N, C-alpha and C positions, 0 to 999 in steps of 0.2 A: 347545325351548329349556331346558337345566339351571342351573337358578337354588340359590342355595343361600342362604336368609334367616336371618341371624343377629337373634338375639334374639326370644325365644318369647311377648312380649308382645303388649301389645291390640294395637298396627299391626303386629307380625310375623307374628302367626296370621292375622288377617284379609288382608295381603297375601300370605301364603303360601298359602294356602287357595284365597284366588280367583285369583291365578295359576295353582294347580295346577288351578282348575275351566274354567280359559279354556285348558287343553290341554300346558302346561308341565308340564317334570320337575320338581318341589321337595323340597328338602331344607332341614326346620328345624332350627335350631343353637341349642340354651342351653347354660349351665353351670350349671344348675339338674338335678339329678338327680330330683327331685324333680317337676318339668314335662313332663322328658322320659319319664319312667317313666308318668306319667298319658297323655300322649299317644300312646305305645305301645300302652296298655291301652282307648284309645277313649274318653278322657275328656278336657274340656276345660277347663283352669285356669282360664280365665275366664269371666263371663257375658256372650255378647252372643249377641243372637238369630241363627238360622238357622247358626249357627258350629261346631255338634255332626252339621249334619246335612251342611255342606261337608265336615267332617272323615273320616266315613263313606262320603261318596260318592266322596270321591278317595282315598282307601284302598284301597278296591274295585276303582278304577280305575287303581292303581298307580301314581298318579303327586304321592304324598306320600311322603316317607321324614323321619325323625328321629332325630339324632344329639347326643349330648353331649359339647361343646367345641370346637373349631374345630382341625380336623386336617388329615391329606392326603385327607379325604372332601369337600375345596372344590377340588380337582386340577383336576376335572374338568367342572365349573362354569363356564358363558359366563360368568355373573351370579352377582358375591356383593352380596347387597344386606342392608345394614347397618339395623338395626329396634331396637337397644340404649337403654336407657334416657339421659334427659338432663334429669336434677332439678333443682330451685332450688339452687344456692350459697351459701355464707353470707351471699355479696354482694348476693343476686338474679339473680346472673348465671345462666347453664344450666352444670353440671358437664357438663364432657365427658369427665371420665374412664373411662368407659367406651366411649365410642366413639374416644378414643386408644387404649386398650387393644386393643379389636379390629380395630383399623390395624394395629397393630404384631406381632397373632397372625395375621391372611390373610397377610400381606408374606412371611411363613413358605412360605404353600405354594400360591399361587396361580400359574396357568400363565402364559405369555403372552399376552396381548390380551383379559385379563379386564375385564369392566365392572362397575366398583367402583360400587354407587346407595347414597348417603346417603339413607333414607326417616326417620330422627331428624328428630326437630324440633332445628336447631342453628344458631348465630349465625352473621352473615355472616365469611366468610373459611376457615370449617371447613374446606370442600373443600381449598383450599387447606394444611391444615393438615395431614389426611390424608393428602393425596397426596405432602407431605414424606416422614410419617413412613414409609410405603412405601418410596420411594425410599433413604430409609436405611438399610432392612432386607432390601428386595428384592435377588435375585442378578439379575436382569432389569430392563428400564427398560420394555417393553410393558404398557400398563396404563394405565386411564381411571377416574378419580373423577367422577360425575356426579350433580349433586343433584335428586334426585325427593321434593320432601314431600305428603306425605300429608294431605287435606282431608277424613277422616273423622269420622262424629259417632257417638258411643259410643249403643247403641240404634239407629242405623239403619247400621252401617258397610257391609255388606256392600252394601246397595242403594249407598251411594254410593261404594265401590268400582269395580259393574260399569257405574252408571249417571250417571259424574262430571260435572259443570259443566266440570271445564276438567283436562286434568292439566299440567304445570309441569315442565319440565326444563330445569335449567344444564346446558349446554354447547354451546361454540363449533365441537365437531370432526364434519365432516360422517358420519362413520363413526359416531360414538356416535349422531347422530339415527337413522341404518337402522335402528341396531339396537335402539334405543329404541322407536321404530314399531313394530318387528316383535315385541316384549316384549308390545307394548298393542295388538296389531292385532284380536286378537278379542272386544275390550273397548270401545272409544273409535273412531271415525273420527280420520283425521290432522288434519282440522279441528279438530278440538276441543285437538289438543296448544299449549301455547305455548312454543316455545323460547326462551331468557333465556341472559345468563351464569349463571354458577355463584352469583353473591351477588345478583343479582336476584333468582336463583329463592330461595335462602336468606332474604333479606328477604319477598318475598313471602307466606311463611306466616305469619310474626311479625306484618307488620302484618296479614294477613286476619283473624286471632284476634283481634289486639289490635280491630281497628276494632268487630269483632262485639261484644266487650265494653264499649267505650264505648256501642254501642244498649243493651246492656243496662239498665247505671248510669242512661244517660238516661231510659228510660224508667219506671225504677225511681224514679228523682226525679221525673218529673212524676205519678206515680201519689201519691206521699207531696204532692202542690199538690194533685192533684183530691181526694185527703182533707178539705184544708183550706178547699177553695172549693165543695163539693159539685159538681164534676164526676164524670167515670164516664170511665177510663183506657181501659175496652173501647172506647168510640167514640171516644175520642182515639187511641187505636192503629190502628184502622181510619181514620180522618177522616186521618191521616197516609200510610199504608200505602198508602192508594190514589193515592195521588202517585207516578207512574211513575220519579220521578228518587229515591223513596226506597225502595218498596217496604216489605209486609207483616211480613218475615221478622224474628226477634229483636227483636220489638216487645210479648211478653209479659210482664208486671211478675211479680216473684217475691223471693223470701228474699233473690236475691243468687248471682252467678256464680258457682260451682266446679271440679271435675273438674281433670283432668291437664293440660289445654291453656291456657286463658283465663286463672288466674291468671300462672301459669308463664311463659307465652311474652310475655303485658305486661309483666312484671318484666324480662325476658331484653333487649325490645325497650328498655327504660328502661336499662339498663344499657348496650348497644350505644350508646346516644345520648350516654350519660357518659364513655363509651370513645373515640367520635370526638370529641365536642366539638360533639353535635346536640342537644340537650336536648328531652326528650320530657314535656314539663309537661302537658299534657292527659292524658296515661296516667297520670303520677304523682297526678293526680287522681281519673282512674276508680279506681283500685287503690285509696286511701285513701277513696272513695266507699264500695265494695264492703264492705269492712271494717268501717266505718261501720255501714253497714245490717243485716249479719250480727248487732253487737253491739244495735242498736237494736230487730231482732225481738223478745229476753224482754222487753224493757221493753211493748212493744205487748201481749204475752198478760201480764204482770204485772197491768198498770192495768184489767185485766177483771176481775181478783180481789180478793177479800177473804183477803190472806195469811193473817188467823188463824184462818178456818176450811176456806180452800179451797187444797189444796197439793197434790191428786191432778191431774196432766197426760197425758193418751194422745199420743203421738206417732205420726204416719201419714207413713210414709216418712224414710229416712236417708240414700239415696244422693243426688247432688249433680243426679241428673234421673233419670227414669223408663227401662227395658229397660237399666239395668246394674248392675252389682256396684259400682260404682266408687263411693267414700266422699271419694276422694281432696280437700281441700278445700271440703270439703261443709259447706253454713250450718250442719246439724245439731252438726257437730262443734263449733261456737261456744254456739250456741243452747243445748243441753241442759246443758252442764256452767254457763252460767250461770244457767239455770233454776233447777238445782240447790243454787248456790251461794246462792240467793234462797231456800231453804226447800221445794222443790218436789220431791215424788217422782215419775219418770219411768216411764211403761212405754209401750213403742215396739213397732212391727211394721215389718219391710223384706219385700218378697217374695224380694228377693236380697242385701239390704246387712250383714241380721246377723252374720255370719259374721266381715267384715272389722272391721265398727264395734264388735263386742264384744271386740275387741285393745285397741281407745280409749278406748271412753266405758263409763266404772266406773258400780256401783251403779242399772244400768238394769234392768228388769222386764222381761224381750224375749218378747211374745210370738206366738204362730202364725197370729193372724189381726187384721183391725182391728176385729174386734167383740169380740175379748176386749182392744186395748187401750183399747176404750171404755169398758170394766165398770167402774164406777163412780167413772170421773173427773168433775172439776171445769172442762175444758174438754179438747176433742180438738182439736189443732193438726196440720193436713195441710201439710206441708215439699215431698213431692213428687207430683208428679201419676201416679202410674202408673194405670193405665187402670182397676184393680181395685177403686180406690177411686173412680172416677167413677161405677161403677155398682154401688155400695153398697144396700141395702136400709134406707134411709134413717130409717124407723119401728124398724126394729128395731134401729139404731145409737143413735137416740133413747132407748127404752126401756131402754138399758143404760148409761148415763149420769146421774151423780148431778145433774149441772146440763146442759143440753142447751146447751152452748154450744160452739162451734164456732168458731177462728181456722183461715181459708183463703186458707195464702198464696199457692194459684197460682190462686185462682179459677175454681174448676171445677165449681160449682154456681153455678146461680140464685137470687140474693136473696130475690124475692118467693114463688118457690116454698120455699124455706129457712123464710120465717118465715110463711108459710102451713101447713107443716109441724111449726109450733110449736120452733122452733130460735132461739136466738140466736145469729146468724149474723155473720160480721164477716168482710170481704174488703179485701181493697186497692186503694188507687186507685178506691173505686167509692164516693164520697162520700152 
């Protein structure tokens, strides 16, 4: 099938490259000449493991092409996939400016019987809005708008795409269902496709991410309780995760959730609840609890220091999670400025996040390795669980520090081992 993917961001590139790898002819389109130039130069504008390899493979087999801006190049496409950004608006709802603009532009060029797939994360009713916009501007009425949300974890996106738990497709048209089955036939078996109405499909994405966000803030608050009573959150998480009704996933405590999905989608679902008179009070508490957690992290660190004589802090990990360069809503963007306001000097290292973080975080001494970030510091803080941090030479790390104090907000080391090595080791929820 011939597919046009509009939006060369995280969702668009992963989707486009994976569809190309499954045998479709894919054209990725964006209005950023910088992104298109990079892609045509065999470079990927985002970091995601395996994405560069997919780019090179599918350029070689002629399944991938790149174009600047929407124009006649979409006329031959059987499917036009919208994967543009839907950032948080002023009121917390999803800003659909790019989606609506995309709908207006493609309406000028699509051929009859084109399937328009909304891959962007959008509120309930957006497919209806896109359909109305295209009807107003299109010279023909033979097209379909289908909801097909993505469920990709940054750092594991390619595997999630080609080995999904399920594919959710919102359409009631039998013809559309057959086309979507054909689209995914080399990726997933038909029994793993869930067909729903468009509105149900749109809501499934928000509800899924919001439930995962609730699990994270839940285990974080349990971790706080463990610290007070002398329990171990690792045992708690394992104990409740063994219950088949609950499962083990997203029960790892940390400095708070961030990224492009959980905070944005939870806020958008809260706003949808307000709009339709169905308040999402539990989610409101989740968002508040998550923001408070980020703010309280710096206090935990400062409480371990003599602020009169100890003001050098090393930070390991800036991105909101490992295996991504994404810093959106990362806890580090709250924690580091707060530490600086309290007189701390910050050295920091992240394998992939420095480029974007340095545009936002000021007066940070950026280092080229974890060992450099640890040199002569009074405290080393782990905010992201990159694999390379788990494999550090701990004796070398300790010898470079002024005070061997580590505050590990990802619980990547064993407390007994760290104590034996001579560290003052603080983790979370392991009272």
